[in-house]
C-alpha positions in Angstrom: -50.8 1.9 -127.8 -51.6 0.1 -131.0 -55.0 0.2 -132.2 -57.1 -2.9 -132.0 -58.1 -5.0 -135.4 -61.7 -6.6 -135.2 -62.0 -9.8 -137.1 -65.2 -11.5 -138.1 -64.7 -14.6 -137.3 -68.4 -15.5 -137.1 -69.3 -14.1 -140.5 -71.1 -16.7 -142.5 -72.0 -16.5 -145.9 -75.8 -17.2 -146.8 -74.9 -20.1 -148.1 -72.8 -22.6 -147.9 -70.4 -23.4 -150.9 -70.0 -27.4 -151.2 -66.2 -28.2 -151.8 -64.7 -31.8 -152.1 -62.9 -34.4 -154.4 -64.2 -35.9 -157.8 -67.8 -35.9 -157.8 -68.3 -36.5 -154.0 -69.0 -32.5 -152.7 -68.7 -33.2 -149.0 -67.4 -30.1 -146.8 -70.0 -27.1 -146.6 -67.6 -23.8 -146.4 -69.6 -21.7 -144.1 -68.3 -18.0 -144.7 -64.5 -16.2 -145.2 -63.0 -18.0 -142.6 -63.8 -21.4 -143.7 -63.0 -19.9 -147.4 -59.9 -18.4 -146.4 -58.4 -21.7 -144.7 -59.1 -23.7 -147.5 -58.0 -21.6 -150.3 -54.5 -21.6 -148.4 -54.4 -25.1 -146.6 -56.3 -27.5 -148.7 -56.8 -25.8 -152.7 -54.3 -28.2 -154.9 -53.3 -25.2 -157.1 -52.6 -21.7 -155.1 -51.8 -19.2 -157.3 -53.1 -17.0 -160.2 -54.9 -13.7 -159.9 -58.3 -15.8 -159.0 -57.0 -17.5 -156.1 -55.3 -14.3 -154.9 -58.5 -12.3 -155.0 -60.3 -14.8 -153.2 -57.8 -14.6 -150.7 -58.0 -10.7 -150.7 -61.7 -10.7 -150.4 -61.8 -13.6 -147.7 -59.8 -11.5 -145.8 -60.9 -8.4 -146.4 -64.4 -9.8 -145.7 -62.9 -10.9 -142.0 -60.6 -7.6 -141.0 -63.4 -5.2 -142.7 -67.2 -6.3 -142.5 -66.7 -6.1 -146.3 -69.1 -7.8 -148.6 -69.9 -11.1 -147.6 -71.6 -12.3 -151.1 -68.6 -10.8 -152.7 -66.0 -13.2 -150.9 -68.3 -15.9 -151.7 -68.2 -15.3 -155.0 -64.2 -14.9 -155.1 -64.1 -18.3 -153.0 -66.2 -19.9 -156.3 -64.3 -18.7 -159.1 -61.6 -19.5 -157.2 -62.0 -23.4 -156.7 -63.7 -23.4 -160.2 -60.8 -22.6 -161.8 -58.5 -24.9 -159.6 -61.3 -27.9 -160.6 -60.8 -27.2 -164.2 -57.5 -27.1 -164.1 -56.8 -30.1 -162.4 -59.6 -31.9 -164.4 -57.8 -30.7 -167.7 -61.5 -29.2 -169.1 
């Protein structure tokens, strides 16, 4: 029989990350689960080292309870990089 892999679906960051389109940041990303979903479903650009690092860090936080702050920082970096590329700055 295989082993059971525990997933931390209820893990939340100490502070949410606000995301949105343009100047309107109206969506709160509360933790690595929501961060992973946003990265995979809503982020307009899904490539690059920063993006994949955020995917890996959020996944690791869910699977292993790894450093939540690290997954948050990685999510912010991927989101910020995407916004800079989209805005052309």
